[in-house]
C-alpha beads as a LAMMPS data file, in Angstrom:
LAMMPS data file: protein, C-alpha beads

487 atoms
486 bonds

1 atom types
1 bond types

-500.0 500.0 xlo xhi
-500.0 500.0 ylo yhi
-500.0 500.0 zlo zhi

Masses

1 110.0

Atoms # bond

1 1 1 -287.385 -272.367 72.214
2 1 1 -286.555 -274.495 75.292
3 1 1 -288.396 -271.982 77.545
4 1 1 -291.777 -272.548 75.872
5 1 1 -292.639 -275.847 77.704
6 1 1 -291.646 -274.297 81.049
7 1 1 -293.888 -271.317 80.408
8 1 1 -296.770 -273.639 79.558
9 1 1 -296.241 -275.606 82.803
10 1 1 -296.106 -272.426 84.918
11 1 1 -299.211 -271.013 83.271
12 1 1 -301.057 -274.314 83.670
13 1 1 -300.204 -274.591 87.384
14 1 1 -301.294 -270.983 87.951
15 1 1 -304.642 -271.613 86.256
16 1 1 -305.121 -274.817 88.240
17 1 1 -304.406 -272.992 91.511
18 1 1 -306.954 -270.324 90.573
19 1 1 -309.565 -272.966 89.751
20 1 1 -308.869 -274.750 93.059
21 1 1 -309.197 -271.496 95.003
22 1 1 -312.512 -270.702 93.363
23 1 1 -313.678 -274.271 94.047
24 1 1 -312.722 -274.041 97.721
25 1 1 -314.552 -270.737 98.073
26 1 1 -317.632 -272.257 96.493
27 1 1 -317.440 -275.338 98.732
28 1 1 -317.084 -273.139 101.786
29 1 1 -320.084 -271.094 100.760
30 1 1 -322.125 -274.264 100.249
31 1 1 -320.917 -275.667 103.560
32 1 1 -321.809 -272.489 105.433
33 1 1 -325.257 -272.513 103.840
34 1 1 -325.770 -276.118 104.959
35 1 1 -324.639 -275.371 108.530
36 1 1 -326.909 -272.319 108.684
37 1 1 -329.839 -274.485 107.594
38 1 1 -329.040 -277.067 110.293
39 1 1 -328.779 -274.364 112.946
40 1 1 -332.132 -272.830 111.947
41 1 1 -333.873 -276.199 111.715
42 1 1 -332.485 -277.252 115.095
43 1 1 -333.554 -274.039 116.785
44 1 1 -337.081 -274.069 115.364
45 1 1 -337.642 -277.758 116.090
46 1 1 -336.246 -277.535 119.620
47 1 1 -338.232 -274.350 120.337
48 1 1 -341.463 -276.156 119.478
49 1 1 -340.554 -279.032 121.751
50 1 1 -339.458 -276.869 124.676
51 1 1 -342.692 -274.879 124.535
52 1 1 -344.596 -278.084 125.288
53 1 1 -342.062 -279.348 127.862
54 1 1 -342.488 -278.622 131.550
55 1 1 -339.972 -276.174 133.025
56 1 1 -338.359 -278.880 135.156
57 1 1 -337.578 -281.072 132.121
58 1 1 -336.258 -278.351 129.870
59 1 1 -332.581 -278.536 131.003
60 1 1 -332.471 -282.237 130.172
61 1 1 -333.990 -281.644 126.737
62 1 1 -331.493 -278.832 126.006
63 1 1 -328.476 -280.927 127.088
64 1 1 -329.629 -283.916 125.080
65 1 1 -330.194 -281.765 121.959
66 1 1 -326.722 -280.208 122.316
67 1 1 -325.094 -283.610 122.613
68 1 1 -326.900 -285.067 119.592
69 1 1 -326.345 -282.050 117.354
70 1 1 -322.704 -281.603 118.355
71 1 1 -323.338 -277.921 118.804
72 1 1 -324.307 -275.546 121.548
73 1 1 -327.815 -274.705 122.820
74 1 1 -328.862 -271.862 125.156
75 1 1 -332.283 -271.205 126.602
76 1 1 -332.352 -267.530 127.486
77 1 1 -334.789 -264.823 128.399
78 1 1 -335.354 -261.844 126.112
79 1 1 -333.216 -259.636 128.339
80 1 1 -330.165 -261.882 127.859
81 1 1 -330.251 -263.864 131.101
82 1 1 -329.392 -267.544 130.633
83 1 1 -332.050 -269.989 131.812
84 1 1 -330.449 -273.239 130.584
85 1 1 -326.795 -273.470 129.394
86 1 1 -326.173 -276.413 127.150
87 1 1 -322.750 -275.196 126.107
88 1 1 -320.847 -275.134 129.403
89 1 1 -319.714 -271.618 128.706
90 1 1 -322.388 -269.134 127.752
91 1 1 -321.608 -265.742 126.263
92 1 1 -322.068 -262.581 128.241
93 1 1 -325.494 -261.038 128.726
94 1 1 -324.752 -258.197 126.238
95 1 1 -323.487 -260.639 123.603
96 1 1 -326.679 -262.737 124.019
97 1 1 -328.811 -259.655 123.458
98 1 1 -326.877 -258.826 120.279
99 1 1 -327.326 -262.396 118.997
100 1 1 -331.069 -262.249 119.718
101 1 1 -331.325 -258.979 117.828
102 1 1 -329.418 -260.364 114.823
103 1 1 -331.516 -263.502 114.687
104 1 1 -328.929 -265.608 112.796
105 1 1 -325.383 -265.341 111.407
106 1 1 -321.823 -266.368 112.148
107 1 1 -319.885 -266.029 115.425
108 1 1 -316.992 -267.487 117.387
109 1 1 -317.537 -269.803 120.374
110 1 1 -315.443 -272.355 122.191
111 1 1 -316.190 -274.667 119.263
112 1 1 -314.627 -272.168 116.856
113 1 1 -316.451 -270.678 113.892
114 1 1 -320.155 -271.433 114.204
115 1 1 -323.493 -270.529 112.625
116 1 1 -326.198 -269.480 115.123
117 1 1 -329.973 -268.994 115.006
118 1 1 -332.351 -267.435 117.561
119 1 1 -335.979 -268.591 117.908
120 1 1 -338.649 -267.522 120.469
121 1 1 -340.674 -270.208 122.194
122 1 1 -343.948 -268.335 121.776
123 1 1 -347.015 -268.290 124.060
124 1 1 -347.333 -269.086 126.811
125 1 1 -343.529 -268.722 127.271
126 1 1 -342.891 -265.884 124.806
127 1 1 -340.407 -264.360 127.267
128 1 1 -338.026 -267.247 126.488
129 1 1 -335.806 -267.657 123.421
130 1 1 -333.573 -270.433 122.127
131 1 1 -330.049 -269.912 120.659
132 1 1 -328.506 -272.801 118.728
133 1 1 -324.867 -272.837 117.566
134 1 1 -323.714 -275.356 114.919
135 1 1 -319.936 -275.541 114.234
136 1 1 -318.834 -274.728 110.694
137 1 1 -315.810 -276.753 109.405
138 1 1 -312.588 -274.761 108.885
139 1 1 -311.984 -276.620 105.624
140 1 1 -314.922 -277.036 103.284
141 1 1 -316.426 -280.457 102.883
142 1 1 -314.670 -282.661 100.250
143 1 1 -311.648 -280.337 100.088
144 1 1 -309.245 -283.259 99.829
145 1 1 -311.218 -284.808 96.995
146 1 1 -311.336 -281.487 95.161
147 1 1 -307.611 -280.923 95.572
148 1 1 -306.771 -284.417 94.389
149 1 1 -309.068 -284.220 91.376
150 1 1 -307.861 -280.789 90.318
151 1 1 -304.228 -281.816 90.807
152 1 1 -304.676 -284.948 88.704
153 1 1 -306.510 -283.074 85.970
154 1 1 -303.924 -280.280 86.036
155 1 1 -301.038 -282.709 85.795
156 1 1 -302.707 -284.462 82.872
157 1 1 -303.547 -281.292 80.946
158 1 1 -300.275 -279.494 81.721
159 1 1 -298.280 -282.560 80.803
160 1 1 -300.100 -282.881 77.493
161 1 1 -299.722 -279.142 76.794
162 1 1 -296.038 -279.200 77.729
163 1 1 -295.451 -282.210 75.479
164 1 1 -297.232 -280.577 72.544
165 1 1 -295.388 -277.307 73.154
166 1 1 -292.037 -279.113 73.388
167 1 1 -292.645 -280.960 70.138
168 1 1 -293.719 -277.751 68.395
169 1 1 -290.728 -275.835 69.793
170 1 1 -288.399 -278.636 68.736
171 1 1 -289.768 -278.566 65.206
172 1 1 -289.489 -274.766 65.021
173 1 1 -285.931 -274.910 66.396
174 1 1 -285.045 -277.591 63.860
175 1 1 -286.471 -275.469 61.038
176 1 1 -284.560 -272.391 62.202
177 1 1 -281.350 -274.422 62.525
178 1 1 -281.880 -275.867 59.047
179 1 1 -282.365 -272.400 57.515
180 1 1 -279.348 -271.058 59.408
181 1 1 -277.103 -273.887 58.189
182 1 1 -278.181 -273.298 54.580
183 1 1 -277.468 -269.573 54.892
184 1 1 -274.054 -270.231 56.493
185 1 1 -273.277 -272.666 53.679
186 1 1 -274.150 -269.987 51.116
187 1 1 -271.866 -267.501 52.896
188 1 1 -268.743 -269.679 52.697
189 1 1 -265.849 -268.358 50.630
190 1 1 -265.663 -271.359 48.315
191 1 1 -269.289 -271.053 47.217
192 1 1 -270.755 -268.952 44.445
193 1 1 -272.243 -265.512 45.034
194 1 1 -275.776 -266.956 45.091
195 1 1 -277.008 -270.308 46.368
196 1 1 -279.867 -272.707 45.777
197 1 1 -283.306 -272.008 47.254
198 1 1 -283.916 -273.381 50.747
199 1 1 -286.598 -276.051 51.032
200 1 1 -289.745 -274.775 52.796
201 1 1 -290.547 -277.468 55.344
202 1 1 -293.632 -275.934 56.975
203 1 1 -296.187 -273.168 56.528
204 1 1 -295.551 -271.422 59.855
205 1 1 -293.649 -268.187 60.435
206 1 1 -290.334 -269.921 59.719
207 1 1 -291.737 -271.118 56.401
208 1 1 -292.834 -267.577 55.528
209 1 1 -289.355 -266.311 56.423
210 1 1 -287.758 -269.048 54.300
211 1 1 -289.949 -268.156 51.329
212 1 1 -289.001 -264.482 51.654
213 1 1 -285.320 -265.433 51.827
214 1 1 -285.676 -267.636 48.730
215 1 1 -287.202 -264.685 46.885
216 1 1 -284.237 -262.549 47.946
217 1 1 -281.815 -265.255 46.742
218 1 1 -283.607 -265.398 43.395
219 1 1 -283.214 -261.643 43.018
220 1 1 -279.517 -261.974 43.759
221 1 1 -279.244 -264.719 41.151
222 1 1 -280.990 -262.538 38.592
223 1 1 -278.651 -259.665 39.447
224 1 1 -275.678 -262.027 39.162
225 1 1 -276.794 -263.230 35.745
226 1 1 -277.183 -259.637 34.579
227 1 1 -273.755 -258.816 35.977
228 1 1 -272.144 -261.818 34.276
229 1 1 -273.792 -260.854 31.001
230 1 1 -272.587 -257.263 31.286
231 1 1 -269.120 -258.425 32.340
232 1 1 -268.880 -260.796 29.380
233 1 1 -269.848 -257.948 27.076
234 1 1 -267.275 -255.648 28.672
235 1 1 -264.558 -258.285 28.374
236 1 1 -265.458 -258.909 24.750
237 1 1 -265.367 -255.182 24.097
238 1 1 -262.001 -254.932 25.857
239 1 1 -260.599 -257.805 23.794
240 1 1 -261.873 -256.213 20.601
241 1 1 -260.376 -252.882 21.634
242 1 1 -257.005 -254.454 22.416
243 1 1 -257.054 -256.379 19.133
244 1 1 -257.962 -253.222 17.223
245 1 1 -255.178 -251.219 18.894
246 1 1 -252.659 -253.968 18.228
247 1 1 -253.683 -254.285 14.571
248 1 1 -253.746 -250.523 14.107
249 1 1 -250.358 -250.118 15.756
250 1 1 -248.814 -252.785 13.546
251 1 1 -250.310 -251.182 10.464
252 1 1 -248.949 -247.792 11.509
253 1 1 -245.474 -249.114 12.206
254 1 1 -244.952 -250.335 8.635
255 1 1 -245.174 -246.909 6.921
256 1 1 -243.541 -245.299 9.966
257 1 1 -240.474 -247.518 9.654
258 1 1 -240.298 -246.554 5.991
259 1 1 -240.440 -242.855 6.918
260 1 1 -237.671 -243.323 9.492
261 1 1 -235.534 -245.234 7.028
262 1 1 -235.829 -242.652 4.236
263 1 1 -235.252 -239.831 6.746
264 1 1 -232.014 -241.505 7.902
265 1 1 -230.882 -241.934 4.274
266 1 1 -231.579 -238.295 3.464
267 1 1 -229.892 -237.061 6.641
268 1 1 -226.828 -239.138 5.744
269 1 1 -226.671 -237.074 2.494
270 1 1 -226.074 -240.190 0.404
271 1 1 -227.716 -238.545 -2.616
272 1 1 -225.961 -235.235 -2.086
273 1 1 -225.655 -232.431 0.412
274 1 1 -228.772 -230.868 1.973
275 1 1 -229.470 -227.223 2.537
276 1 1 -229.701 -226.024 6.124
277 1 1 -233.467 -225.669 5.938
278 1 1 -233.861 -229.140 4.445
279 1 1 -231.601 -230.665 7.102
280 1 1 -233.535 -228.930 9.873
281 1 1 -236.881 -230.054 8.450
282 1 1 -235.708 -233.648 8.130
283 1 1 -234.410 -233.561 11.690
284 1 1 -237.809 -232.390 12.932
285 1 1 -239.449 -235.114 10.822
286 1 1 -237.081 -237.737 12.255
287 1 1 -237.737 -236.598 15.828
288 1 1 -241.506 -236.591 15.327
289 1 1 -241.410 -240.052 13.761
290 1 1 -239.388 -241.338 16.726
291 1 1 -241.947 -239.883 19.109
292 1 1 -244.765 -241.491 17.150
293 1 1 -242.982 -244.842 17.245
294 1 1 -242.628 -244.571 21.019
295 1 1 -246.360 -243.928 21.333
296 1 1 -247.140 -246.933 19.159
297 1 1 -244.766 -249.111 21.193
298 1 1 -246.490 -247.989 24.408
299 1 1 -249.902 -248.870 22.978
300 1 1 -248.648 -252.294 21.886
301 1 1 -247.109 -252.960 25.304
302 1 1 -250.260 -251.875 27.138
303 1 1 -252.379 -254.070 24.869
304 1 1 -250.112 -257.049 25.556
305 1 1 -250.230 -256.410 29.300
306 1 1 -254.006 -256.157 29.382
307 1 1 -254.511 -259.272 27.291
308 1 1 -251.930 -261.248 29.269
309 1 1 -249.846 -261.943 26.170
310 1 1 -246.720 -260.254 27.494
311 1 1 -244.320 -262.809 28.954
312 1 1 -241.092 -262.153 30.800
313 1 1 -237.854 -263.863 29.792
314 1 1 -236.066 -263.692 33.116
315 1 1 -232.413 -264.197 33.798
316 1 1 -229.481 -262.617 35.621
317 1 1 -229.301 -258.922 34.684
318 1 1 -226.429 -256.611 35.589
319 1 1 -228.435 -253.622 36.734
320 1 1 -225.472 -251.249 36.989
321 1 1 -224.315 -251.912 33.420
322 1 1 -227.891 -251.584 32.160
323 1 1 -228.330 -248.310 34.022
324 1 1 -225.039 -247.052 32.562
325 1 1 -226.268 -247.644 28.992
326 1 1 -229.532 -245.790 29.712
327 1 1 -227.635 -242.872 31.307
328 1 1 -225.294 -242.667 28.335
329 1 1 -228.241 -242.361 25.949
330 1 1 -229.973 -239.803 28.187
331 1 1 -226.858 -237.592 28.161
332 1 1 -227.174 -237.248 24.415
333 1 1 -230.715 -235.901 24.863
334 1 1 -229.660 -233.553 27.655
335 1 1 -226.460 -232.240 25.999
336 1 1 -228.155 -229.074 24.690
337 1 1 -229.282 -228.046 28.190
338 1 1 -227.552 -227.184 31.433
339 1 1 -228.431 -230.592 32.804
340 1 1 -226.167 -233.268 34.242
341 1 1 -227.079 -236.948 34.139
342 1 1 -225.073 -238.872 36.746
343 1 1 -224.747 -242.519 37.783
344 1 1 -223.658 -243.917 41.142
345 1 1 -223.885 -247.160 43.043
346 1 1 -222.446 -250.652 42.953
347 1 1 -222.666 -253.817 40.836
348 1 1 -225.954 -255.614 41.503
349 1 1 -227.607 -258.556 39.811
350 1 1 -231.385 -258.832 39.532
351 1 1 -233.356 -261.812 38.348
352 1 1 -235.421 -260.121 35.681
353 1 1 -236.168 -259.619 31.995
354 1 1 -233.325 -257.410 30.759
355 1 1 -235.327 -255.923 27.894
356 1 1 -238.218 -254.949 30.146
357 1 1 -235.944 -253.615 32.893
358 1 1 -234.255 -251.419 30.282
359 1 1 -237.722 -250.198 29.266
360 1 1 -238.459 -249.358 32.914
361 1 1 -235.247 -247.372 33.301
362 1 1 -235.678 -245.600 29.954
363 1 1 -239.162 -244.460 30.968
364 1 1 -238.031 -243.152 34.358
365 1 1 -234.797 -241.523 33.179
366 1 1 -236.442 -240.197 30.000
367 1 1 -239.219 -238.535 32.033
368 1 1 -236.670 -237.020 34.424
369 1 1 -234.614 -235.555 31.560
370 1 1 -237.735 -234.379 29.728
371 1 1 -239.171 -232.360 32.637
372 1 1 -235.936 -231.112 34.238
373 1 1 -234.762 -227.905 32.563
374 1 1 -231.660 -227.412 34.669
375 1 1 -229.811 -229.052 37.513
376 1 1 -229.220 -232.771 37.482
377 1 1 -230.683 -236.227 37.090
378 1 1 -229.057 -238.871 39.313
379 1 1 -229.414 -242.619 38.863
380 1 1 -228.257 -244.802 41.779
381 1 1 -228.001 -248.603 41.884
382 1 1 -227.711 -250.358 45.276
383 1 1 -227.990 -253.898 46.609
384 1 1 -230.216 -253.830 49.707
385 1 1 -230.763 -257.235 51.264
386 1 1 -232.579 -259.456 48.788
387 1 1 -233.506 -256.565 46.501
388 1 1 -231.754 -254.447 43.872
389 1 1 -232.821 -250.842 44.387
390 1 1 -232.567 -248.359 41.507
391 1 1 -233.491 -244.733 42.185
392 1 1 -233.918 -241.926 39.647
393 1 1 -233.889 -238.452 41.229
394 1 1 -234.185 -235.111 39.455
395 1 1 -234.251 -231.424 40.345
396 1 1 -237.296 -230.715 38.248
397 1 1 -240.500 -228.896 39.165
398 1 1 -241.901 -231.783 41.233
399 1 1 -245.350 -233.373 41.185
400 1 1 -248.282 -232.014 43.228
401 1 1 -249.434 -234.338 46.025
402 1 1 -252.946 -234.605 44.601
403 1 1 -251.581 -235.841 41.250
404 1 1 -249.000 -238.364 42.480
405 1 1 -251.388 -241.326 42.601
406 1 1 -252.894 -240.516 39.199
407 1 1 -249.640 -240.531 37.220
408 1 1 -249.489 -244.347 37.415
409 1 1 -252.890 -244.688 35.719
410 1 1 -253.385 -245.170 31.982
411 1 1 -253.788 -241.987 29.935
412 1 1 -253.312 -239.799 33.024
413 1 1 -250.733 -237.020 33.063
414 1 1 -249.648 -234.254 35.387
415 1 1 -250.586 -230.652 34.677
416 1 1 -247.073 -229.963 33.365
417 1 1 -247.257 -232.932 30.991
418 1 1 -250.584 -231.772 29.606
419 1 1 -249.231 -228.311 29.001
420 1 1 -246.154 -229.595 27.159
421 1 1 -248.329 -232.089 25.194
422 1 1 -245.722 -234.841 25.445
423 1 1 -246.706 -238.524 25.431
424 1 1 -250.024 -240.260 25.892
425 1 1 -249.765 -240.920 29.631
426 1 1 -248.872 -244.612 29.273
427 1 1 -245.189 -244.725 30.231
428 1 1 -245.516 -244.802 34.034
429 1 1 -248.580 -247.052 33.898
430 1 1 -246.622 -249.588 31.850
431 1 1 -243.624 -249.148 34.133
432 1 1 -245.633 -249.976 37.252
433 1 1 -247.155 -253.069 35.615
434 1 1 -243.756 -254.312 34.499
435 1 1 -242.306 -253.791 37.992
436 1 1 -245.171 -255.756 39.545
437 1 1 -244.710 -258.556 37.028
438 1 1 -241.159 -258.879 38.417
439 1 1 -242.560 -259.115 41.986
440 1 1 -241.011 -255.752 42.672
441 1 1 -242.331 -252.384 43.780
442 1 1 -242.068 -248.782 42.658
443 1 1 -242.272 -245.770 44.978
444 1 1 -242.533 -242.033 44.405
445 1 1 -241.278 -239.099 46.458
446 1 1 -241.831 -235.560 45.207
447 1 1 -242.080 -231.967 46.423
448 1 1 -243.070 -228.985 44.363
449 1 1 -240.027 -226.933 43.398
450 1 1 -237.549 -229.487 44.794
451 1 1 -237.751 -232.410 42.365
452 1 1 -238.934 -235.976 42.101
453 1 1 -237.483 -239.357 43.017
454 1 1 -238.663 -242.736 41.707
455 1 1 -237.377 -245.877 43.444
456 1 1 -237.664 -249.323 41.857
457 1 1 -236.930 -252.497 43.864
458 1 1 -236.416 -255.802 42.028
459 1 1 -235.607 -259.193 43.610
460 1 1 -232.257 -260.879 43.124
461 1 1 -231.900 -264.463 41.879
462 1 1 -232.985 -266.957 44.502
463 1 1 -230.012 -269.187 43.639
464 1 1 -227.404 -267.108 45.453
465 1 1 -224.348 -268.976 44.173
466 1 1 -225.075 -268.173 40.507
467 1 1 -225.802 -264.524 41.313
468 1 1 -222.612 -264.252 43.366
469 1 1 -220.484 -265.656 40.542
470 1 1 -222.069 -263.234 38.095
471 1 1 -221.482 -260.274 40.419
472 1 1 -217.819 -261.217 40.859
473 1 1 -217.338 -261.082 37.083
474 1 1 -218.644 -257.503 36.848
475 1 1 -215.931 -254.849 37.072
476 1 1 -216.329 -252.330 39.906
477 1 1 -217.789 -248.906 39.073
478 1 1 -215.483 -245.999 38.324
479 1 1 -214.292 -243.942 41.251
480 1 1 -215.623 -240.947 43.066
481 1 1 -217.251 -238.403 40.759
482 1 1 -219.467 -241.007 39.128
483 1 1 -219.758 -238.777 36.168
484 1 1 -219.063 -241.514 33.638
485 1 1 -220.618 -244.953 33.613
486 1 1 -218.403 -248.030 33.259
487 1 1 -217.649 -249.411 29.856

Bonds

1 1 1 2
2 1 2 3
3 1 3 4
4 1 4 5
5 1 5 6
6 1 6 7
7 1 7 8
8 1 8 9
9 1 9 10
10 1 10 11
11 1 11 12
12 1 12 13
13 1 13 14
14 1 14 15
15 1 15 16
16 1 16 17
17 1 17 18
18 1 18 19
19 1 19 20
20 1 20 21
21 1 21 22
22 1 22 23
23 1 23 24
24 1 24 25
25 1 25 26
26 1 26 27
27 1 27 28
28 1 28 29
29 1 29 30
30 1 30 31
31 1 31 32
32 1 32 33
33 1 33 34
34 1 34 35
35 1 35 36
36 1 36 37
37 1 37 38
38 1 38 39
39 1 39 40
40 1 40 41
41 1 41 42
42 1 42 43
43 1 43 44
44 1 44 45
45 1 45 46
46 1 46 47
47 1 47 48
48 1 48 49
49 1 49 50
50 1 50 51
51 1 51 52
52 1 52 53
53 1 53 54
54 1 54 55
55 1 55 56
56 1 56 57
57 1 57 58
58 1 58 59
59 1 59 60
60 1 60 61
61 1 61 62
62 1 62 63
63 1 63 64
64 1 64 65
65 1 65 66
66 1 66 67
67 1 67 68
68 1 68 69
69 1 69 70
70 1 70 71
71 1 71 72
72 1 72 73
73 1 73 74
74 1 74 75
75 1 75 76
76 1 76 77
77 1 77 78
78 1 78 79
79 1 79 80
80 1 80 81
81 1 81 82
82 1 82 83
83 1 83 84
84 1 84 85
85 1 85 86
86 1 86 87
87 1 87 88
88 1 88 89
89 1 89 90
90 1 90 91
91 1 91 92
92 1 92 93
93 1 93 94
94 1 94 95
95 1 95 96
96 1 96 97
97 1 97 98
98 1 98 99
99 1 99 100
100 1 100 101
101 1 101 102
102 1 102 103
103 1 103 104
104 1 104 105
105 1 105 106
106 1 106 107
107 1 107 108
108 1 108 109
109 1 109 110
110 1 110 111
111 1 111 112
112 1 112 113
113 1 113 114
114 1 114 115
115 1 115 116
116 1 116 117
117 1 117 118
118 1 118 119
119 1 119 120
120 1 120 121
121 1 121 122
122 1 122 123
123 1 123 124
124 1 124 125
125 1 125 126
126 1 126 127
127 1 127 128
128 1 128 129
129 1 129 130
130 1 130 131
131 1 131 132
132 1 132 133
133 1 133 134
134 1 134 135
135 1 135 136
136 1 136 137
137 1 137 138
138 1 138 139
139 1 139 140
140 1 140 141
141 1 141 142
142 1 142 143
143 1 143 144
144 1 144 145
145 1 145 146
146 1 146 147
147 1 147 148
148 1 148 149
149 1 149 150
150 1 150 151
151 1 151 152
152 1 152 153
153 1 153 154
154 1 154 155
155 1 155 156
156 1 156 157
157 1 157 158
158 1 158 159
159 1 159 160
160 1 160 161
161 1 161 162
162 1 162 163
163 1 163 164
164 1 164 165
165 1 165 166
166 1 166 167
167 1 167 168
168 1 168 169
169 1 169 170
170 1 170 171
171 1 171 172
172 1 172 173
173 1 173 174
174 1 174 175
175 1 175 176
176 1 176 177
177 1 177 178
178 1 178 179
179 1 179 180
180 1 180 181
181 1 181 182
182 1 182 183
183 1 183 184
184 1 184 185
185 1 185 186
186 1 186 187
187 1 187 188
188 1 188 189
189 1 189 190
190 1 190 191
191 1 191 192
192 1 192 193
193 1 193 194
194 1 194 195
195 1 195 196
196 1 196 197
197 1 197 198
198 1 198 199
199 1 199 200
200 1 200 201
201 1 201 202
202 1 202 203
203 1 203 204
204 1 204 205
205 1 205 206
206 1 206 207
207 1 207 208
208 1 208 209
209 1 209 210
210 1 210 211
211 1 211 212
212 1 212 213
213 1 213 214
214 1 214 215
215 1 215 216
216 1 216 217
217 1 217 218
218 1 218 219
219 1 219 220
220 1 220 221
221 1 221 222
222 1 222 223
223 1 223 224
224 1 224 225
225 1 225 226
226 1 226 227
227 1 227 228
228 1 228 229
229 1 229 230
230 1 230 231
231 1 231 232
232 1 232 233
233 1 233 234
234 1 234 235
235 1 235 236
236 1 236 237
237 1 237 238
238 1 238 239
239 1 239 240
240 1 240 241
241 1 241 242
242 1 242 243
243 1 243 244
244 1 244 245
245 1 245 246
246 1 246 247
247 1 247 248
248 1 248 249
249 1 249 250
250 1 250 251
251 1 251 252
252 1 252 253
253 1 253 254
254 1 254 255
255 1 255 256
256 1 256 257
257 1 257 258
258 1 258 259
259 1 259 260
260 1 260 261
261 1 261 262
262 1 262 263
263 1 263 264
264 1 264 265
265 1 265 266
266 1 266 267
267 1 267 268
268 1 268 269
269 1 269 270
270 1 270 271
271 1 271 272
272 1 272 273
273 1 273 274
274 1 274 275
275 1 275 276
276 1 276 277
277 1 277 278
278 1 278 279
279 1 279 280
280 1 280 281
281 1 281 282
282 1 282 283
283 1 283 284
284 1 284 285
285 1 285 286
286 1 286 287
287 1 287 288
288 1 288 289
289 1 289 290
290 1 290 291
291 1 291 292
292 1 292 293
293 1 293 294
294 1 294 295
295 1 295 296
296 1 296 297
297 1 297 298
298 1 298 299
299 1 299 300
300 1 300 301
301 1 301 302
302 1 302 303
303 1 303 304
304 1 304 305
305 1 305 306
306 1 306 307
307 1 307 308
308 1 308 309
309 1 309 310
310 1 310 311
311 1 311 312
312 1 312 313
313 1 313 314
314 1 314 315
315 1 315 316
316 1 316 317
317 1 317 318
318 1 318 319
319 1 319 320
320 1 320 321
321 1 321 322
322 1 322 323
323 1 323 324
324 1 324 325
325 1 325 326
326 1 326 327
327 1 327 328
328 1 328 329
329 1 329 330
330 1 330 331
331 1 331 332
332 1 332 333
333 1 333 334
334 1 334 335
335 1 335 336
336 1 336 337
337 1 337 338
338 1 338 339
339 1 339 340
340 1 340 341
341 1 341 342
342 1 342 343
343 1 343 344
344 1 344 345
345 1 345 346
346 1 346 347
347 1 347 348
348 1 348 349
349 1 349 350
350 1 350 351
351 1 351 352
352 1 352 353
353 1 353 354
354 1 354 355
355 1 355 356
356 1 356 357
357 1 357 358
358 1 358 359
359 1 359 360
360 1 360 361
361 1 361 362
362 1 362 363
363 1 363 364
364 1 364 365
365 1 365 366
366 1 366 367
367 1 367 368
368 1 368 369
369 1 369 370
370 1 370 371
371 1 371 372
372 1 372 373
373 1 373 374
374 1 374 375
375 1 375 376
376 1 376 377
377 1 377 378
378 1 378 379
379 1 379 380
380 1 380 381
381 1 381 382
382 1 382 383
383 1 383 384
384 1 384 385
385 1 385 386
386 1 386 387
387 1 387 388
388 1 388 389
389 1 389 390
390 1 390 391
391 1 391 392
392 1 392 393
393 1 393 394
394 1 394 395
395 1 395 396
396 1 396 397
397 1 397 398
398 1 398 399
399 1 399 400
400 1 400 401
401 1 401 402
402 1 402 403
403 1 403 404
404 1 404 405
405 1 405 406
406 1 406 407
407 1 407 408
408 1 408 409
409 1 409 410
410 1 410 411
411 1 411 412
412 1 412 413
413 1 413 414
414 1 414 415
415 1 415 416
416 1 416 417
417 1 417 418
418 1 418 419
419 1 419 420
420 1 420 421
421 1 421 422
422 1 422 423
423 1 423 424
424 1 424 425
425 1 425 426
426 1 426 427
427 1 427 428
428 1 428 429
429 1 429 430
430 1 430 431
431 1 431 432
432 1 432 433
433 1 433 434
434 1 434 435
435 1 435 436
436 1 436 437
437 1 437 438
438 1 438 439
439 1 439 440
440 1 440 441
441 1 441 442
442 1 442 443
443 1 443 444
444 1 444 445
445 1 445 446
446 1 446 447
447 1 447 448
448 1 448 449
449 1 449 450
450 1 450 451
451 1 451 452
452 1 452 453
453 1 453 454
454 1 454 455
455 1 455 456
456 1 456 457
457 1 457 458
458 1 458 459
459 1 459 460
460 1 460 461
461 1 461 462
462 1 462 463
463 1 463 464
464 1 464 465
465 1 465 466
466 1 466 467
467 1 467 468
468 1 468 469
469 1 469 470
470 1 470 471
471 1 471 472
472 1 472 473
473 1 473 474
474 1 474 475
475 1 475 476
476 1 476 477
477 1 477 478
478 1 478 479
479 1 479 480
480 1 480 481
481 1 481 482
482 1 482 483
483 1 483 484
484 1 484 485
485 1 485 486
486 1 486 487
């Protein structure tokens, strides 16, 4: 914008120079025309006088005419010979002949650029001719006045144009700066996704641009309102779904608990011994009811996590002792297979919710035992810096690389899980959410045919003295083989 006044000044000066040049050319043309008229008038008038002047007086008349006119006068014969030289330096004979042939025009003499005219004296001296030379000015008449006038007019007009251009450029720059500041203000992080319309301060190109931008902002606001409306509907639907699942799960648990209770009574043979077929059928019923209860518990936990109702009751948790209890229970499940469930590590205290940490370990160890047909499942507890690290490794079939990220998503299972039709695909999703609620992390390493390893890291209590006292009260783990957990 600052260049606009300079461009106006340069353009104005260039136009003024062109006008001055044209004016000078016109003045020169007018001046040359005036000099040519003087030369012709002088030659004709002097020729008439010389024709009536005696030959002896002609030189005096020629000299006097040259002095008064300020030019040059030659009285010559038609063959170019000079009779009277009133210029103190006549041209050559050939040049005089050429000038007589031309009659009039422009030539160079000792006076500089001159206009000449040739006139014959007529009878009775028709053999004589008169050449008059009148000097033409190198600069046209009134050049100084023209230059001064044009310069003054140019300065006045260019100054006014530059001032107007500067004011216009300043206003345009101010409008652009104003629009830019409003847009930058809309783009700040602490502002909403759409801002207020920008005030249109003029009807020029900047105003048109501002109006177009305001229309774009209005479209964004309409899109935002539609998005907020859709989001509110989705959230309401999600709340209704969570409430429905929670209510349904609670309603299912009541008859399910009754089924489990009666199955336990019958299996205890309180009312009398059971046949082998009846015992086997009740065992299958009991196992299926337990599986159904686990599914219901997973749905309830996921609903609580999604609604934000699940709260952690944190405290100092002996991770090794907790892992030992989970391993002991897993061995009961694995006792009918050629599968070892081992525990290793050291006493370590985490600052966590013991009930939820147990749920995490049960999910990981339970999955390892479920999908490992033979070999071993190894649980290891270590204290690494400010974190308690619990790893669960198995020698199962492994998880394909393209399915490893999906197993932590709700209702997603590996190909092997889908084939065995076990679970609803919520266990690992809930596990990851619970780990993150503890400010921890969970990692997965797996290779097909070699097994899978889950590693959970949970922070220790920030108050180190309390954690240290609690660790010192925990008995050390059993030696070497690590086949049996403490306790």
